[in-house]
DRENZASE-766572 format. One record per residue (C-alpha): z negated, y, x negated; residue number from 0; residue in one letter; chain. Coordinates in steps of 0.05 Angstrom, whole numbers, plus 5000, padded with zeros to 4 digits. Last residue first. Example, Ala and Ser with C-alpha at 12.3 -4.5 7.8 and 13.67 -1.06 7.14 Angstrom:
<pts>
PT    zz    yy    xx    k  r  c
PT  4857  4979  4727    1  S  A
PT  4844  4910  4754    0  A  A
</pts>
This chain:
<pts>
PT    zz    yy    xx    k  r  c
PT  7022  2539  0522  128  X  A
PT  7039  2466  0525  127  X  A
PT  7013  2432  0462  126  X  A
PT  7039  2445  0392  125  X  A
PT  7049  2380  0353  124  X  A
PT  6987  2349  0323  123  X  A
PT  6959  2365  0254  122  X  A
PT  6972  2322  0193  121  X  A
PT  7024  2369  0163  120  X  A
PT  6978  2400  0111  119  X  A
PT  6923  2353  0088  118  X  A
PT  6860  2354  0131  117  X  A
PT  6806  2402  0110  116  X  A
PT  6738  2372  0091  115  X  A
PT  6688  2429  0084  114  X  A
PT  6721  2470  0139  113  X  A
PT  6724  2408  0185  112  X  A
PT  6651  2391  0171  111  X  A
PT  6628  2462  0188  110  X  A
PT  6670  2459  0252  109  X  A
PT  6638  2393  0272  108  X  A
PT  6568  2421  0259  107  X  A
PT  6585  2484  0297  106  X  A
PT  6612  2443  0356  105  X  A
PT  6546  2403  0354  104  X  A
PT  6505  2467  0359  103  X  A
PT  6552  2504  0407  102  X  A
PT  6549  2449  0460  101  X  A
PT  6480  2471  0482  100  X  A
PT  6510  2538  0503   99  X  A
PT  6558  2501  0550   98  X  A
PT  6500  2464  0582   97  X  A
PT  6460  2529  0589   96  X  A
PT  6522  2558  0623   95  X  A
PT  6571  2597  0580   94  X  A
PT  6600  2662  0607   93  X  A
PT  6662  2685  0644   92  X  A
PT  6671  2752  0679   91  X  A
PT  6717  2768  0737   90  X  A
PT  6731  2838  0764   89  X  A
PT  6759  2847  0834   88  X  A
PT  6811  2903  0838   87  X  A
PT  6775  2940  0868   86  X  A
PT  6704  2920  0851   85  X  A
PT  6661  2866  0882   84  X  A
PT  6648  2830  0817   83  X  A
PT  6666  2756  0810   82  X  A
PT  6624  2713  0763   81  X  A
PT  6654  2651  0732   80  X  A
PT  6606  2604  0697   79  X  A
PT  6622  2560  0638   78  X  A
PT  6606  2489  0614   77  X  A
PT  6596  2456  0682   76  X  A
PT  6657  2411  0675   75  X  A
PT  6687  2447  0736   74  X  A
PT  6679  2513  0698   73  X  A
PT  6711  2485  0635   72  X  A
PT  6769  2459  0678   71  X  A
PT  6778  2525  0713   70  X  A
PT  6777  2563  0647   69  X  A
PT  6829  2515  0618   68  X  A
PT  6875  2523  0678   67  X  A
PT  6869  2599  0678   66  X  A
PT  6882  2603  0603   65  X  A
PT  6941  2555  0610   64  X  A
PT  6973  2596  0666   63  X  A
PT  6959  2663  0633   62  X  A
PT  6995  2637  0571   61  X  A
PT  6957  2627  0506   60  X  A
PT  6994  2651  0444   59  X  A
PT  6942  2696  0413   58  X  A
PT  6873  2686  0442   57  X  A
PT  6832  2751  0443   56  X  A
PT  6879  2787  0491   55  X  A
PT  6873  2732  0543   54  X  A
PT  6798  2729  0533   53  X  A
PT  6791  2803  0544   52  X  A
PT  6837  2799  0604   51  X  A
PT  6792  2747  0637   50  X  A
PT  6727  2785  0625   49  X  A
PT  6683  2760  0569   48  X  A
PT  6610  2740  0562   47  X  A
PT  6583  2742  0491   46  X  A
PT  6588  2705  0424   45  X  A
PT  6584  2636  0455   44  X  A
PT  6640  2658  0502   43  X  A
PT  6686  2663  0442   42  X  A
PT  6664  2594  0416   41  X  A
PT  6672  2561  0485   40  X  A
PT  6742  2593  0491   39  X  A
PT  6762  2568  0422   38  X  A
PT  6738  2497  0438   37  X  A
PT  6776  2496  0503   36  X  A
PT  6844  2522  0479   35  X  A
PT  6887  2467  0449   34  X  A
PT  6853  2406  0476   33  X  A
PT  6803  2370  0432   32  X  A
PT  6742  2400  0465   31  X  A
PT  6756  2364  0531   30  X  A
PT  6787  2300  0504   29  X  A
PT  6731  2296  0453   28  X  A
PT  6680  2303  0508   27  X  A
PT  6713  2250  0551   26  X  A
PT  6715  2201  0493   25  X  A
PT  6641  2212  0482   24  X  A
PT  6626  2203  0556   23  X  A
PT  6660  2135  0555   22  X  A
PT  6699  2124  0619   21  X  A
PT  6769  2118  0587   20  X  A
PT  6743  2076  0529   19  X  A
PT  6708  2028  0575   18  X  A
PT  6770  2021  0619   17  X  A
PT  6813  2010  0557   16  X  A
PT  6770  1952  0535   15  X  A
PT  6752  1957  0461   14  X  A
PT  6782  1897  0427   13  X  A
PT  6734  1877  0401   12  X  A
PT  6669  1899  0436   11  X  A
PT  6634  1959  0405   10  X  A
PT  6567  1953  0371    9  X  A
PT  6527  2017  0379    8  X  A
PT  6497  2046  0315    7  X  A
PT  6564  2076  0294    6  X  A
PT  6561  2140  0336    5  X  A
PT  6486  2141  0331    4  X  A
PT  6490  2155  0256    3  X  A
PT  6451  2102  0217    2  X  A
PT  6387  2131  0186    1  X  A
PT  6378  2147  0113    0  X  A
</pts>
């Protein structure tokens, strides 16, 4: 059995905060660990969605948070935003090839989480909606 890559690298003790903050793995977990990003990536993995479709599909997300999350995912290169020249303008979101490549490791993480649920009450407090 091979050693998982996440533990194969020897970390300095203590781990310097600057190294932790610039680590691409830490950045990814910050991105997919926020309240809405992972759900949006999963929904867009099924098919492209228009803004209002996403808003209706995610109970509890405010328009402000949905817009902010979509902009961040777009700036990270995980989704594309296509504007249609209709009146009013239509906007559709879809995964980029990079975003689509994230579905496999997200699926593995989700499968693990379903197989090993955390005890009730160990989740984080609700984030800003």
